[in-house]
C-alpha positions in Angstrom: 0.1 0.0 -0.1 0.9 3.5 -0.6 1.0 6.6 0.8 -0.6 9.0 -1.7 0.1 11.9 0.1 3.8 13.4 -0.2 6.0 16.2 0.7 9.2 18.0 -2.1 12.2 18.3 -0.2 14.7 20.5 -1.6 18.1 18.5 -3.3 21.1 19.0 -1.2 24.0 18.9 -3.5 27.6 18.2 -1.7 30.7 20.0 -2.5 32.6 18.5 -4.9 36.1 17.3 -4.1 37.9 16.2 -7.5 37.7 18.0 -11.1 35.4 15.1 -11.9 32.3 15.6 -9.1 33.0 19.1 -10.6 32.3 17.9 -13.9 29.0 16.2 -13.4 27.5 18.5 -10.8 27.8 20.3 -13.8 26.5 17.8 -15.8 23.1 17.3 -13.5 22.4 21.2 -12.8 22.1 21.0 -16.0 19.9 18.6 -16.5 18.5 19.9 -13.7 17.8 23.0 -15.3 16.6 21.0 -18.2 13.8 19.2 -16.3 13.4 22.5 -14.3 13.0 21.1 -11.4 14.1 22.5 -7.7 12.9 19.8 -5.6 12.6 16.0 -5.4 10.1 13.5 -4.5 10.2 12.2 -1.2 6.1 9.7 -0.1 5.6 10.5 3.8 6.0 6.5 4.0 6.7 3.8 1.8 7.9 0.1 2.3 10.2 0.3 -0.9 13.6 -1.3 -0.3 16.7 -1.3 -2.5 16.3 -5.0 -2.3 13.5 -5.4 -4.3 15.7 -3.0 -7.3 18.0 -5.5 -7.5 15.8 -8.1 -6.6 14.3 -6.7 -10.0 17.4 -6.5 -12.1 18.4 -9.7 -11.1 15.2 -11.4 -13.1 16.5 -8.9 -15.7 19.9 -9.9 -16.0 18.2 -13.8 -15.7 16.4 -13.6 -18.3 18.3 -12.0 -21.0 21.7 -14.5 -19.7 22.6 -16.8 -22.5 24.7 -19.7 -22.0 25.4 -22.7 -22.9 27.4 -23.9 -20.4 27.1 -23.3 -16.5 29.0 -20.4 -15.0 31.0 -18.7 -11.8 30.0 -15.2 -11.5 32.2 -13.4 -9.4 30.4 -9.4 -8.2 32.7 -6.9 -7.9 32.1 -3.6 -6.8 29.7 -1.0 -8.5 31.4 2.5 -9.8 30.7 6.0 -10.4 30.6 6.8 -14.1 33.3 9.0 -14.4 36.1 9.2 -16.5 38.6 7.0 -13.7 35.5 4.2 -13.3 37.5 3.1 -9.9 35.2 4.9 -7.3 33.0 3.0 -5.5 30.3 4.0 -2.5 28.4 2.6 0.2 26.0 2.5 -2.5 28.6 0.3 -4.8 29.0 -1.8 -2.3 26.2 -2.9 -0.9 24.8 -3.3 -4.5 27.9 -6.1 -5.3 26.4 -8.2 -1.7 23.0 -7.6 -2.6 24.0 -9.0 -6.1 25.6 -11.6 -4.5 22.5 -12.9 -2.7 19.9 -13.1 -5.6 21.9 -14.5 -8.5 22.7 -17.2 -5.7 19.0 -17.7 -5.4 18.5 -18.3 -9.2 20.6 -20.5 -9.1 23.3 -19.1 -10.4 27.5 -20.1 -9.5 28.5 -16.8 -7.4 32.0 -17.1 -6.4 33.1 -14.6 -3.6 36.5 -13.3 -4.7 37.2 -11.6 -1.7 37.7 -15.2 0.3 40.4 -16.1 1.7 42.1 -19.3 2.3 42.1 -19.1 6.0 40.1 -17.0 9.3 42.6 -14.6 10.6 41.7 -14.8 14.5 42.3 -11.4 16.2 40.9 -9.6 19.6 38.4 -8.1 17.0 36.6 -10.8 15.5 37.4 -13.6 13.9 37.6 -12.6 9.3 37.2 -14.5 6.4 37.2 -11.5 3.6 40.2 -9.0 2.9 41.4 -7.1 0.0 44.9 -7.5 0.3 45.4 -8.9 -2.9 48.6 -10.9 -1.2 45.7 -12.8 1.0 43.4 -13.5 -2.1 43.9 -16.8 -4.6 46.2 -16.3 -7.9 43.8 -18.8 -9.4 41.1 -18.0 -12.0 38.0 -19.4 -10.1 35.6 -17.2 -12.1 34.3 -17.2 -15.8 31.7 -14.3 -15.9 32.0 -10.8 -14.0 29.1 -9.1 -12.4 29.6 -5.2 -11.8 27.9 -2.1 -13.1 27.8 1.9 -12.8 25.9 4.5 -10.7 25.2 7.6 -12.3 23.9 10.5 -10.0 20.4 12.0 -11.7 18.5 14.4 -9.9 15.6 12.0 -8.7 17.7 9.4 -7.9 20.7 7.3 -9.3 20.9 4.9 -12.2 22.3 1.8 -11.8 23.9 -0.1 -15.1 24.6 -3.8 -14.5 26.0 -6.3 -16.6 27.5 -9.9 -17.0 30.3 -10.3 -18.8 32.6 -13.0 -20.2 35.7 -12.5 -18.6 37.7 -14.4 -21.6 36.0 -12.8 -24.3 34.7 -9.4 -23.1 30.9 -10.3 -23.9 28.5 -8.3 -22.5 26.0 -11.8 -21.8 23.5 -9.7 -19.8 22.4 -6.4 -18.7 19.9 -3.9 -16.9 18.9 -0.8 -16.0 17.3 1.1 -13.3 17.0 4.0 -11.5 16.6 4.0 -7.6 14.5 6.8 -6.3 16.7 8.9 -3.8 13.6 8.4 -1.2 14.7 4.4 -1.6 18.3 5.1 -1.4 17.7 7.4 1.9 15.2 4.9 3.5 18.0 2.5 3.0 20.4 4.5 5.5 22.7 4.2 2.2 25.4 7.4 1.3 25.9 8.0 -1.9 
C-alpha cells in the first residue's frame, strides 16, 4: 500500500571534491535546469527497499543471460560513472553484496573472490574476507563478472548492471534501473 500524500524536499548538493565531481555536478545542474526541477519527490512513508530494485534487475539479467555452459560469476563493486571508473561508494558496495544473494538465489554459481584461504582470529573478531591481494587466491575462479556503474540523477541513481564473459569481454546480460533517492535514503545508504 502506498501513501498518496507526499512532501517535496529540496535537493541537497555535496561540495565537489575532485575535478570529475565538479564536471558531473555541472552536468547534473544542467539536467536539473532542463527538467526545471528544484525538488525531489519523497513519499511520507513507503515500504520499498533497495533489495526490491536489485531483485528486479537480477530477474532482468537472468531473463537475458544466454550461456550454454555452467558459469561462475564474481560480483565486483559498482562504480561511479566518471572518467576513472575507480570510485565506489557504500551504495556501490551494497549493490554488489545484494546481487551476490540474488544470483545465488536464482541458482547461479557465485564466486566470492574476497574470501581468503584461512580464518584470521584476532581480538576484534574472526575474519575470512580481505581486500589485500596478497591474501587472496591467484587462481582464476570465475568465468564471468557482474558489475556496473552508478550515475547520479536529480531524482535518484541510475544503476547499470552487466554480466561479462571474462575471456571474451562479451556482455551476456544487462539491466538498468533508476533507484529513487527516497529508497536510497530510506535504506540509510550513503551515495
